[in-house]
All heavy atoms as TSV, in Angstrom:
chain	resi	resn	atom	element	x	y	z
A	1	MET	N	N	-26.237	-13.699	-66.956
A	1	MET	CA	C	-24.858	-13.724	-66.499
A	1	MET	C	C	-23.952	-13.176	-67.599
A	1	MET	O	O	-24.401	-12.735	-68.621
A	1	MET	CB	C	-24.497	-15.173	-66.131
A	1	MET	CG	C	-23.264	-15.281	-65.314
A	1	MET	SD	S	-23.677	-15.450	-63.571
A	1	MET	CE	C	-22.075	-15.768	-62.962
A	2	SER	N	N	-22.649	-13.267	-67.399
A	2	SER	CA	C	-21.732	-12.729	-68.398
A	2	SER	C	C	-21.090	-13.859	-69.184
A	2	SER	O	O	-21.355	-15.029	-68.968
A	2	SER	CB	C	-20.661	-11.888	-67.699
A	2	SER	OG	O	-19.794	-12.737	-66.984
A	3	ASP	N	N	-20.203	-13.485	-70.095
A	3	ASP	CA	C	-19.525	-14.482	-70.914
A	3	ASP	C	C	-18.190	-14.914	-70.325
A	3	ASP	O	O	-17.435	-15.622	-70.964
A	3	ASP	CB	C	-19.334	-13.957	-72.333
A	3	ASP	CG	C	-18.501	-12.694	-72.370
A	3	ASP	OD1	O	-18.260	-12.088	-71.314
A	3	ASP	OD2	O	-18.094	-12.305	-73.469
A	4	ARG	N	N	-17.888	-14.508	-69.107
A	4	ARG	CA	C	-16.635	-14.917	-68.480
A	4	ARG	C	C	-16.735	-16.368	-67.986
A	4	ARG	O	O	-17.825	-16.877	-67.747
A	4	ARG	CB	C	-16.259	-13.961	-67.358
A	4	ARG	CG	C	-17.122	-14.086	-66.147
A	4	ARG	CD	C	-16.614	-13.145	-65.070
A	4	ARG	NE	N	-17.674	-12.958	-64.114
A	4	ARG	CZ	C	-17.993	-11.828	-63.544
A	4	ARG	NH1	N	-17.332	-10.745	-63.836
A	4	ARG	NH2	N	-18.973	-11.755	-62.688
A	5	PRO	N	N	-15.594	-17.025	-67.803
A	5	PRO	CA	C	-15.606	-18.416	-67.346
A	5	PRO	C	C	-16.124	-18.523	-65.917
A	5	PRO	O	O	-16.135	-17.541	-65.172
A	5	PRO	CB	C	-14.133	-18.831	-67.427
A	5	PRO	CG	C	-13.369	-17.560	-67.417
A	5	PRO	CD	C	-14.257	-16.510	-68.010
A	6	ASP	N	N	-16.544	-19.727	-65.537
A	6	ASP	CA	C	-17.029	-19.928	-64.172
A	6	ASP	C	C	-15.947	-19.607	-63.153
A	6	ASP	O	O	-16.200	-18.942	-62.160
A	6	ASP	CB	C	-17.518	-21.374	-63.988
A	6	ASP	CG	C	-17.916	-21.651	-62.550
A	6	ASP	OD1	O	-18.869	-21.007	-62.074
A	6	ASP	OD2	O	-17.264	-22.477	-61.895
A	7	SER	N	N	-14.746	-20.053	-63.407
A	7	SER	CA	C	-13.650	-19.865	-62.460
A	7	SER	C	C	-12.637	-18.861	-62.990
A	7	SER	O	O	-12.315	-18.864	-64.175
A	7	SER	CB	C	-12.940	-21.205	-62.224
A	7	SER	OG	O	-11.771	-21.012	-61.471
A	8	PRO	N	N	-12.093	-18.024	-62.102
A	8	PRO	CA	C	-11.052	-17.081	-62.506
A	8	PRO	C	C	-9.694	-17.729	-62.734
A	8	PRO	O	O	-8.755	-17.070	-63.158
A	8	PRO	CB	C	-10.960	-16.111	-61.330
A	8	PRO	CG	C	-12.099	-16.396	-60.444
A	8	PRO	CD	C	-12.569	-17.778	-60.736
A	9	CYS	N	N	-9.565	-18.999	-62.442
A	9	CYS	CA	C	-8.276	-19.685	-62.531
A	9	CYS	C	C	-7.690	-19.583	-63.940
A	9	CYS	O	O	-8.378	-19.783	-64.926
A	9	CYS	CB	C	-8.434	-21.149	-62.154
A	9	CYS	SG	S	-6.885	-22.060	-62.191
A	10	ILE	N	N	-6.377	-19.295	-64.002
A	10	ILE	CA	C	-5.674	-19.277	-65.289
A	10	ILE	C	C	-4.550	-20.306	-65.305
A	10	ILE	O	O	-3.704	-20.299	-66.176
A	10	ILE	CB	C	-5.136	-17.875	-65.640
A	10	ILE	CG1	C	-4.149	-17.383	-64.575
A	10	ILE	CG2	C	-6.281	-16.886	-65.846
A	10	ILE	CD1	C	-3.380	-16.137	-64.977
A	11	GLY	N	N	-4.545	-21.194	-64.299
A	11	GLY	CA	C	-3.556	-22.262	-64.261
A	11	GLY	C	C	-2.180	-21.841	-63.785
A	11	GLY	O	O	-1.215	-22.568	-63.955
A	12	ILE	N	N	-2.067	-20.667	-63.215
A	12	ILE	CA	C	-0.818	-20.200	-62.628
A	12	ILE	C	C	-1.102	-19.998	-61.145
A	12	ILE	O	O	-1.471	-18.918	-60.708
A	12	ILE	CB	C	-0.334	-18.879	-63.267
A	12	ILE	CG1	C	-0.167	-19.056	-64.763
A	12	ILE	CG2	C	0.957	-18.408	-62.610
A	12	ILE	CD1	C	0.136	-17.769	-65.511
A	13	CYS	N	N	-0.976	-21.071	-60.396
A	13	CYS	CA	C	-1.376	-21.055	-58.990
A	13	CYS	C	C	-0.187	-20.796	-58.080
A	13	CYS	O	O	0.874	-21.370	-58.274
A	13	CYS	CB	C	-2.017	-22.384	-58.615
A	13	CYS	SG	S	-3.402	-22.812	-59.666
A	14	SER	N	N	-0.381	-19.938	-57.096
A	14	SER	CA	C	0.672	-19.685	-56.112
A	14	SER	C	C	0.056	-19.439	-54.752
A	14	SER	O	O	0.321	-18.428	-54.126
A	14	SER	CB	C	1.551	-18.513	-56.530
A	14	SER	OG	O	0.798	-17.323	-56.522
A	15	THR	N	N	-0.815	-20.331	-54.314
A	15	THR	CA	C	-1.411	-20.180	-52.986
A	15	THR	C	C	-0.666	-20.989	-51.939
A	15	THR	O	O	-1.031	-20.986	-50.784
A	15	THR	CB	C	-2.892	-20.602	-52.994
A	15	THR	OG1	O	-2.985	-21.934	-53.484
A	15	THR	CG2	C	-3.731	-19.676	-53.830
A	16	LEU	N	N	0.386	-21.688	-52.333
A	16	LEU	CA	C	1.128	-22.514	-51.392
A	16	LEU	C	C	1.778	-21.667	-50.293
A	16	LEU	O	O	1.724	-22.019	-49.128
A	16	LEU	CB	C	2.186	-23.324	-52.143
A	16	LEU	CG	C	2.880	-24.420	-51.343
A	16	LEU	CD1	C	1.861	-25.425	-50.801
A	16	LEU	CD2	C	3.899	-25.137	-52.224
A	17	PHE	N	N	2.381	-20.568	-50.658
A	17	PHE	CA	C	3.053	-19.717	-49.677
A	17	PHE	C	C	2.410	-18.333	-49.563
A	17	PHE	O	O	2.824	-17.538	-48.741
A	17	PHE	CB	C	4.532	-19.558	-50.036
A	17	PHE	CG	C	5.254	-20.873	-50.061
A	17	PHE	CD1	C	5.620	-21.452	-51.263
A	17	PHE	CD2	C	5.538	-21.545	-48.878
A	17	PHE	CE1	C	6.275	-22.672	-51.291
A	17	PHE	CE2	C	6.192	-22.762	-48.894
A	17	PHE	CZ	C	6.567	-23.332	-50.110
A	18	ASP	N	N	1.431	-18.052	-50.384
A	18	ASP	CA	C	0.752	-16.760	-50.375
A	18	ASP	C	C	-0.705	-16.961	-49.983
A	18	ASP	O	O	-1.300	-17.970	-50.317
A	18	ASP	CB	C	0.766	-16.122	-51.778
A	18	ASP	CG	C	2.165	-15.926	-52.314
A	18	ASP	OD1	O	3.036	-15.559	-51.529
A	18	ASP	OD2	O	2.361	-16.145	-53.519
A	19	GLU	N	N	-1.278	-15.993	-49.307
A	19	GLU	CA	C	-2.705	-16.057	-49.000
A	19	GLU	C	C	-3.537	-15.747	-50.242
A	19	GLU	O	O	-4.635	-16.237	-50.409
A	19	GLU	CB	C	-3.053	-15.089	-47.873
A	19	GLU	CG	C	-4.524	-15.018	-47.533
A	19	GLU	CD	C	-5.165	-16.344	-47.106
A	19	GLU	OE1	O	-4.443	-17.237	-46.612
A	19	GLU	OE2	O	-6.385	-16.491	-47.265
A	20	ILE	N	N	-2.975	-14.938	-51.139
A	20	ILE	CA	C	-3.674	-14.554	-52.362
A	20	ILE	C	C	-2.978	-15.197	-53.560
A	20	ILE	O	O	-1.764	-15.056	-53.730
A	20	ILE	CB	C	-3.687	-13.022	-52.558
A	20	ILE	CG1	C	-4.307	-12.332	-51.351
A	20	ILE	CG2	C	-4.394	-12.637	-53.846
A	20	ILE	CD1	C	-5.771	-12.628	-51.127
A	21	CYS	N	N	-3.722	-15.883	-54.394
A	21	CYS	CA	C	-3.146	-16.488	-55.590
A	21	CYS	C	C	-2.716	-15.390	-56.552
A	21	CYS	O	O	-3.489	-14.486	-56.873
A	21	CYS	CB	C	-4.169	-17.402	-56.263
A	21	CYS	SG	S	-3.550	-18.127	-57.796
A	22	GLN	N	N	-1.481	-15.483	-57.015
A	22	GLN	CA	C	-0.948	-14.480	-57.932
A	22	GLN	C	C	-1.533	-14.611	-59.333
A	22	GLN	O	O	-1.504	-13.667	-60.106
A	22	GLN	CB	C	0.577	-14.584	-57.989
A	22	GLN	CG	C	1.254	-14.347	-56.651
A	22	GLN	CD	C	0.924	-12.989	-56.067
A	22	GLN	OE1	O	1.148	-11.964	-56.699
A	22	GLN	NE2	N	0.394	-12.976	-54.861
A	23	GLY	N	N	-2.076	-15.779	-59.656
A	23	GLY	CA	C	-2.672	-15.992	-60.975
A	23	GLY	C	C	-4.064	-15.409	-61.106
A	23	GLY	O	O	-4.371	-14.702	-62.060
A	24	CYS	N	N	-4.929	-15.708	-60.121
A	24	CYS	CA	C	-6.332	-15.295	-60.255
A	24	CYS	C	C	-6.781	-14.241	-59.257
A	24	CYS	O	O	-7.824	-13.623	-59.443
A	24	CYS	CB	C	-7.255	-16.514	-60.163
A	24	CYS	SG	S	-7.320	-17.283	-58.519
A	25	GLY	N	N	-6.051	-14.051	-58.172
A	25	GLY	CA	C	-6.397	-13.024	-57.200
A	25	GLY	C	C	-7.303	-13.483	-56.074
A	25	GLY	O	O	-7.649	-12.688	-55.200
A	26	ARG	N	N	-7.679	-14.770	-56.071
A	26	ARG	CA	C	-8.539	-15.266	-54.996
A	26	ARG	C	C	-7.703	-15.684	-53.788
A	26	ARG	O	O	-6.535	-15.997	-53.917
A	26	ARG	CB	C	-9.347	-16.481	-55.467
A	26	ARG	CG	C	-10.329	-16.155	-56.552
A	26	ARG	CD	C	-11.055	-17.410	-57.018
A	26	ARG	NE	N	-10.110	-18.293	-57.722
A	26	ARG	CZ	C	-10.405	-19.519	-58.120
A	26	ARG	NH1	N	-11.593	-20.053	-57.865
A	26	ARG	NH2	N	-9.511	-20.249	-58.764
A	27	THR	N	N	-8.351	-15.712	-52.625
A	27	THR	CA	C	-7.686	-16.217	-51.439
A	27	THR	C	C	-7.602	-17.732	-51.530
A	27	THR	O	O	-8.322	-18.364	-52.310
A	27	THR	CB	C	-8.452	-15.852	-50.158
A	27	THR	OG1	O	-9.720	-16.535	-50.170
A	27	THR	CG2	C	-8.657	-14.345	-50.022
A	28	ALA	N	N	-6.746	-18.330	-50.718
A	28	ALA	CA	C	-6.626	-19.785	-50.689
A	28	ALA	C	C	-7.965	-20.428	-50.343
A	28	ALA	O	O	-8.341	-21.449	-50.928
A	28	ALA	CB	C	-5.549	-20.203	-49.690
A	29	ALA	N	N	-8.712	-19.834	-49.422
A	29	ALA	CA	C	-10.023	-20.366	-49.047
A	29	ALA	C	C	-11.008	-20.270	-50.208
A	29	ALA	O	O	-11.798	-21.196	-50.433
A	29	ALA	CB	C	-10.568	-19.625	-47.825
A	30	GLU	N	N	-10.968	-19.172	-50.958
A	30	GLU	CA	C	-11.865	-19.030	-52.112
A	30	GLU	C	C	-11.541	-20.056	-53.183
A	30	GLU	O	O	-12.444	-20.628	-53.793
A	30	GLU	CB	C	-11.771	-17.614	-52.686
A	30	GLU	CG	C	-12.398	-16.570	-51.786
A	30	GLU	CD	C	-12.050	-15.150	-52.165
A	30	GLU	OE1	O	-11.055	-14.924	-52.908
A	30	GLU	OE2	O	-12.759	-14.244	-51.700
A	31	VAL	N	N	-10.256	-20.309	-53.408
A	31	VAL	CA	C	-9.853	-21.299	-54.406
A	31	VAL	C	C	-10.350	-22.678	-53.993
A	31	VAL	O	O	-10.968	-23.398	-54.781
A	31	VAL	CB	C	-8.315	-21.308	-54.595
A	31	VAL	CG1	C	-7.879	-22.490	-55.440
A	31	VAL	CG2	C	-7.835	-20.002	-55.218
A	32	SER	N	N	-10.103	-23.060	-52.749
A	32	SER	CA	C	-10.447	-24.418	-52.315
A	32	SER	C	C	-11.945	-24.642	-52.162
A	32	SER	O	O	-12.410	-25.772	-52.274
A	32	SER	CB	C	-9.717	-24.762	-51.016
A	32	SER	OG	O	-10.103	-23.901	-49.979
A	33	ASN	N	N	-12.704	-23.589	-51.937
A	33	ASN	CA	C	-14.157	-23.726	-51.750
A	33	ASN	C	C	-14.979	-23.290	-52.949
A	33	ASN	O	O	-16.213	-23.287	-52.889
A	33	ASN	CB	C	-14.592	-22.940	-50.511
A	33	ASN	CG	C	-14.060	-23.546	-49.251
A	33	ASN	OD1	O	-14.304	-24.712	-48.957
A	33	ASN	ND2	N	-13.298	-22.762	-48.502
A	34	TRP	N	N	-14.331	-22.905	-54.045
A	34	TRP	CA	C	-15.016	-22.340	-55.210
A	34	TRP	C	C	-16.189	-23.201	-55.683
A	34	TRP	O	O	-17.259	-22.686	-55.985
A	34	TRP	CB	C	-14.026	-22.124	-56.351
A	34	TRP	CG	C	-14.596	-21.349	-57.484
A	34	TRP	CD1	C	-15.043	-21.838	-58.676
A	34	TRP	CD2	C	-14.811	-19.935	-57.545
A	34	TRP	NE1	N	-15.506	-20.823	-59.475
A	34	TRP	CE2	C	-15.371	-19.643	-58.798
A	34	TRP	CE3	C	-14.575	-18.896	-56.650
A	34	TRP	CZ2	C	-15.710	-18.349	-59.175
A	34	TRP	CZ3	C	-14.899	-17.604	-57.045
A	34	TRP	CH2	C	-15.455	-17.358	-58.286
A	35	VAL	N	N	-15.992	-24.506	-55.748
A	35	VAL	CA	C	-17.040	-25.404	-56.267
A	35	VAL	C	C	-18.275	-25.421	-55.375
A	35	VAL	O	O	-19.354	-25.821	-55.828
A	35	VAL	CB	C	-16.520	-26.843	-56.472
A	35	VAL	CG1	C	-15.447	-26.872	-57.544
A	35	VAL	CG2	C	-16.031	-27.460	-55.177
A	36	PHE	N	N	-18.142	-24.973	-54.137
A	36	PHE	CA	C	-19.276	-24.955	-53.208
A	36	PHE	C	C	-19.962	-23.594	-53.149
A	36	PHE	O	O	-21.021	-23.458	-52.530
A	36	PHE	CB	C	-18.814	-25.347	-51.795
A	36	PHE	CG	C	-18.134	-26.683	-51.761
A	36	PHE	CD1	C	-16.770	-26.766	-51.526
A	36	PHE	CD2	C	-18.843	-27.854	-51.997
A	36	PHE	CE1	C	-16.128	-27.999	-51.502
A	36	PHE	CE2	C	-18.212	-29.096	-51.984
A	36	PHE	CZ	C	-16.851	-29.159	-51.731
A	37	PHE	N	N	-19.379	-22.572	-53.761
A	37	PHE	CA	C	-19.942	-21.229	-53.731
A	37	PHE	C	C	-21.202	-21.134	-54.570
A	37	PHE	O	O	-21.311	-21.748	-55.631
A	37	PHE	CB	C	-18.940	-20.198	-54.269
A	37	PHE	CG	C	-17.835	-19.812	-53.306
A	37	PHE	CD1	C	-17.696	-20.400	-52.064
A	37	PHE	CD2	C	-16.914	-18.853	-53.675
A	37	PHE	CE1	C	-16.679	-20.043	-51.208
A	37	PHE	CE2	C	-15.888	-18.486	-52.828
A	37	PHE	CZ	C	-15.771	-19.067	-51.586
A	38	SER	N	N	-22.119	-20.304	-54.122
A	38	SER	CA	C	-23.314	-19.996	-54.909
A	38	SER	C	C	-22.917	-19.046	-56.034
A	38	SER	O	O	-21.818	-18.469	-56.020
A	38	SER	CB	C	-24.362	-19.320	-54.027
A	38	SER	OG	O	-23.915	-18.026	-53.630
A	39	ASP	N	N	-23.793	-18.869	-57.002
A	39	ASP	CA	C	-23.523	-17.923	-58.089
A	39	ASP	C	C	-23.292	-16.520	-57.539
A	39	ASP	O	O	-22.442	-15.783	-58.045
A	39	ASP	CB	C	-24.675	-17.905	-59.098
A	39	ASP	CG	C	-24.725	-19.169	-59.934
A	39	ASP	OD1	O	-23.720	-19.909	-60.001
A	39	ASP	OD2	O	-25.789	-19.419	-60.538
A	40	GLU	N	N	-24.027	-16.155	-56.508
A	40	GLU	CA	C	-23.883	-14.820	-55.911
A	40	GLU	C	C	-22.513	-14.661	-55.243
A	40	GLU	O	O	-21.879	-13.608	-55.354
A	40	GLU	CB	C	-24.997	-14.564	-54.893
A	40	GLU	CG	C	-26.369	-14.438	-55.500
A	40	GLU	CD	C	-27.011	-15.784	-55.883
A	40	GLU	OE1	O	-26.600	-16.839	-55.334
A	40	GLU	OE2	O	-27.907	-15.774	-56.750
A	41	GLU	N	N	-22.063	-15.705	-54.558
A	41	GLU	CA	C	-20.747	-15.648	-53.921
A	41	GLU	C	C	-19.647	-15.560	-54.970
A	41	GLU	O	O	-18.696	-14.778	-54.820
A	41	GLU	CB	C	-20.532	-16.880	-53.040
A	41	GLU	CG	C	-21.401	-16.883	-51.800
A	41	GLU	CD	C	-21.365	-18.202	-51.056
A	41	GLU	OE1	O	-21.498	-19.266	-51.717
A	41	GLU	OE2	O	-21.203	-18.177	-49.826
A	42	LYS	N	N	-19.778	-16.328	-56.038
A	42	LYS	CA	C	-18.796	-16.269	-57.123
A	42	LYS	C	C	-18.780	-14.880	-57.749
A	42	LYS	O	O	-17.712	-14.330	-58.038
A	42	LYS	CB	C	-19.109	-17.323	-58.187
A	42	LYS	CG	C	-18.847	-18.736	-57.729
A	42	LYS	CD	C	-19.222	-19.736	-58.808
A	42	LYS	CE	C	-18.961	-21.161	-58.374
A	42	LYS	NZ	N	-19.326	-22.135	-59.406
A	43	GLN	N	N	-19.949	-14.309	-57.966
A	43	GLN	CA	C	-20.050	-12.971	-58.547
A	43	GLN	C	C	-19.332	-11.946	-57.671
A	43	GLN	O	O	-18.611	-11.091	-58.181
A	43	GLN	CB	C	-21.528	-12.589	-58.718
A	43	GLN	CG	C	-21.763	-11.198	-59.267
A	43	GLN	CD	C	-21.293	-11.016	-60.693
A	43	GLN	OE1	O	-21.222	-11.972	-61.452
A	43	GLN	NE2	N	-20.960	-9.803	-61.059
A	44	ALA	N	N	-19.514	-12.045	-56.365
A	44	ALA	CA	C	-18.867	-11.107	-55.442
A	44	ALA	C	C	-17.346	-11.220	-55.523
A	44	ALA	O	O	-16.638	-10.205	-55.517
A	44	ALA	CB	C	-19.348	-11.359	-54.015
A	45	VAL	N	N	-16.834	-12.445	-55.614
A	45	VAL	CA	C	-15.386	-12.642	-55.732
A	45	VAL	C	C	-14.892	-12.072	-57.058
A	45	VAL	O	O	-13.890	-11.353	-57.110
A	45	VAL	CB	C	-15.012	-14.134	-55.597
A	45	VAL	CG1	C	-13.534	-14.349	-55.917
A	45	VAL	CG2	C	-15.340	-14.654	-54.208
A	46	TRP	N	N	-15.598	-12.390	-58.144
A	46	TRP	CA	C	-15.221	-11.846	-59.466
A	46	TRP	C	C	-15.171	-10.325	-59.425
A	46	TRP	O	O	-14.238	-9.708	-59.963
A	46	TRP	CB	C	-16.231	-12.284	-60.524
A	46	TRP	CG	C	-15.875	-13.531	-61.260
A	46	TRP	CD1	C	-16.472	-14.752	-61.155
A	46	TRP	CD2	C	-14.857	-13.684	-62.259
A	46	TRP	NE1	N	-15.891	-15.646	-62.006
A	46	TRP	CE2	C	-14.889	-15.020	-62.706
A	46	TRP	CE3	C	-13.915	-12.824	-62.809
A	46	TRP	CZ2	C	-14.026	-15.517	-63.670
A	46	TRP	CZ3	C	-13.064	-13.320	-63.780
A	46	TRP	CH2	C	-13.123	-14.652	-64.197
A	47	GLU	N	N	-16.160	-9.699	-58.811
A	47	GLU	CA	C	-16.186	-8.229	-58.746
A	47	GLU	C	C	-14.986	-7.697	-57.974
A	47	GLU	O	O	-14.349	-6.733	-58.391
A	47	GLU	CB	C	-17.498	-7.753	-58.136
A	47	GLU	CG	C	-18.671	-7.958	-59.069
A	47	GLU	CD	C	-20.017	-7.613	-58.441
A	47	GLU	OE1	O	-20.051	-7.105	-57.298
A	47	GLU	OE2	O	-21.044	-7.873	-59.096
A	48	ARG	N	N	-14.669	-8.324	-56.844
A	48	ARG	CA	C	-13.537	-7.869	-56.037
A	48	ARG	C	C	-12.217	-8.031	-56.775
A	48	ARG	O	O	-11.421	-7.087	-56.852
A	48	ARG	CB	C	-13.483	-8.628	-54.707
A	48	ARG	CG	C	-12.428	-8.052	-53.766
A	48	ARG	CD	C	-12.087	-8.942	-52.595
A	48	ARG	NE	N	-11.110	-9.944	-53.043
A	48	ARG	CZ	C	-11.285	-11.246	-53.050
A	48	ARG	NH1	N	-12.399	-11.763	-52.619
A	48	ARG	NH2	N	-10.345	-12.065	-53.486
A	49	ILE	N	N	-11.964	-9.208	-57.343
A	49	ILE	CA	C	-10.662	-9.411	-58.003
A	49	ILE	C	C	-10.529	-8.561	-59.260
A	49	ILE	O	O	-9.438	-8.135	-59.612
A	49	ILE	CB	C	-10.378	-10.903	-58.280
A	49	ILE	CG1	C	-11.362	-11.505	-59.270
A	49	ILE	CG2	C	-10.322	-11.687	-56.974
A	49	ILE	CD1	C	-11.053	-12.955	-59.681
A	50	THR	N	N	-11.647	-8.294	-59.923
A	50	THR	CA	C	-11.619	-7.413	-61.096
A	50	THR	C	C	-11.322	-5.979	-60.673
A	50	THR	O	O	-10.508	-5.287	-61.291
A	50	THR	CB	C	-12.953	-7.484	-61.856
A	50	THR	OG1	O	-13.189	-8.839	-62.254
A	50	THR	CG2	C	-12.936	-6.584	-63.089
A	51	ARG	N	N	-11.955	-5.540	-59.605
A	51	ARG	CA	C	-11.734	-4.184	-59.086
A	51	ARG	C	C	-10.282	-4.016	-58.642
A	51	ARG	O	O	-9.642	-3.011	-58.935
A	51	ARG	CB	C	-12.703	-3.921	-57.927
A	51	ARG	CG	C	-12.621	-2.541	-57.326
A	51	ARG	CD	C	-13.678	-2.301	-56.250
A	51	ARG	NE	N	-13.597	-3.270	-55.155
A	51	ARG	CZ	C	-14.468	-4.265	-54.933
A	51	ARG	NH1	N	-15.509	-4.433	-55.724
A	51	ARG	NH2	N	-14.320	-5.093	-53.921
A	52	GLU	N	N	-9.753	-5.020	-57.936
A	52	GLU	CA	C	-8.369	-4.939	-57.472
A	52	GLU	C	C	-7.396	-4.993	-58.650
A	52	GLU	O	O	-6.410	-4.259	-58.665
A	52	GLU	CB	C	-8.081	-6.076	-56.491
A	52	GLU	CG	C	-8.823	-5.907	-55.183
A	52	GLU	CD	C	-8.740	-7.124	-54.271
A	52	GLU	OE1	O	-8.196	-8.174	-54.699
A	52	GLU	OE2	O	-9.229	-7.028	-53.142
A	53	GLY	N	N	-7.662	-5.862	-59.608
A	53	GLY	CA	C	-6.883	-5.918	-60.843
A	53	GLY	C	C	-5.405	-6.228	-60.703
A	53	GLY	O	O	-4.625	-5.920	-61.598
A	54	THR	N	N	-4.998	-6.857	-59.602
A	54	THR	CA	C	-3.581	-7.095	-59.377
A	54	THR	C	C	-3.104	-8.469	-59.827
A	54	THR	O	O	-1.904	-8.684	-59.983
A	54	THR	CB	C	-3.237	-6.925	-57.880
A	54	THR	OG1	O	-4.072	-7.807	-57.119
A	54	THR	CG2	C	-3.471	-5.495	-57.438
A	55	ALA	N	N	-4.017	-9.400	-60.061
A	55	ALA	CA	C	-3.626	-10.751	-60.441
A	55	ALA	C	C	-3.161	-10.793	-61.902
A	55	ALA	O	O	-3.510	-9.925	-62.708
A	55	ALA	CB	C	-4.816	-11.701	-60.271
A	56	ARG	N	N	-2.370	-11.807	-62.227
A	56	ARG	CA	C	-1.878	-11.954	-63.597
A	56	ARG	C	C	-3.017	-12.014	-64.606
A	56	ARG	O	O	-2.867	-11.589	-65.738
A	56	ARG	CB	C	-1.046	-13.226	-63.713
A	56	ARG	CG	C	0.294	-13.117	-63.093
A	56	ARG	CD	C	1.125	-14.332	-63.391
A	56	ARG	NE	N	2.427	-14.200	-62.765
A	56	ARG	CZ	C	3.375	-15.097	-62.873
A	56	ARG	NH1	N	3.171	-16.188	-63.575
A	56	ARG	NH2	N	4.526	-14.915	-62.286
A	57	ARG	N	N	-4.160	-12.554	-64.192
A	57	ARG	CA	C	-5.333	-12.643	-65.058
A	57	ARG	C	C	-5.678	-11.289	-65.674
A	57	ARG	O	O	-6.155	-11.201	-66.779
A	57	ARG	CB	C	-6.511	-13.164	-64.228
A	57	ARG	CG	C	-7.862	-12.870	-64.799
A	57	ARG	CD	C	-8.955	-13.542	-64.032
A	57	ARG	NE	N	-9.183	-14.899	-64.491
A	57	ARG	CZ	C	-9.676	-15.196	-65.680
A	57	ARG	NH1	N	-9.981	-14.271	-66.535
A	57	ARG	NH2	N	-9.867	-16.438	-66.036
A	58	PHE	N	N	-5.430	-10.220	-64.950
A	58	PHE	CA	C	-5.853	-8.883	-65.379
A	58	PHE	C	C	-4.724	-8.026	-65.949
A	58	PHE	O	O	-4.964	-6.901	-66.360
A	58	PHE	CB	C	-6.506	-8.142	-64.201
A	58	PHE	CG	C	-7.669	-8.910	-63.623
A	58	PHE	CD1	C	-7.554	-9.560	-62.417
A	58	PHE	CD2	C	-8.866	-9.011	-64.324
A	58	PHE	CE1	C	-8.612	-10.283	-61.905
A	58	PHE	CE2	C	-9.923	-9.717	-63.810
A	58	PHE	CZ	C	-9.798	-10.370	-62.592
A	59	ARG	N	N	-3.517	-8.535	-65.969
A	59	ARG	CA	C	-2.388	-7.772	-66.502
A	59	ARG	C	C	-2.286	-7.905	-68.003
A	59	ARG	O	O	-2.505	-8.984	-68.542
A	59	ARG	CB	C	-1.086	-8.232	-65.867
A	59	ARG	CG	C	-1.037	-7.912	-64.389
A	59	ARG	CD	C	0.339	-8.187	-63.847
A	59	ARG	NE	N	0.232	-8.405	-62.405
A	59	ARG	CZ	C	0.942	-9.274	-61.729
A	59	ARG	NH1	N	1.842	-10.021	-62.347
A	59	ARG	NH2	N	0.785	-9.412	-60.442
A	60	GLN	N	N	-1.931	-6.857	-68.633
A	60	GLN	CA	C	-1.733	-6.858	-70.089
A	60	GLN	C	C	-0.325	-7.351	-70.411
A	60	GLN	O	O	0.621	-7.019	-69.729
A	60	GLN	CB	C	-1.912	-5.448	-70.653
A	60	GLN	CG	C	-3.277	-4.859	-70.411
A	60	GLN	CD	C	-4.369	-5.612	-71.151
A	60	GLN	OE1	O	-4.148	-6.115	-72.236
A	60	GLN	NE2	N	-5.544	-5.700	-70.556
A	61	GLY	N	N	-0.241	-8.151	-71.470
A	61	GLY	CA	C	1.067	-8.564	-71.954
A	61	GLY	C	C	1.697	-9.651	-71.241
A	61	GLY	O	O	1.957	-10.221	-70.434
């Protein structure tokens, strides 16, 4: 595996009114079900949010 954390969460959550969390880039369903995901499912989410690169987690500065 890689040296990245298990969860993409950076503690800046905004899924209350948005379908996509502005902090980590996951959907509300992905956030709430993360602990139940397999390693493969987590990897797929990490790949997608990294590719999209729109969440605060991936912004510089």
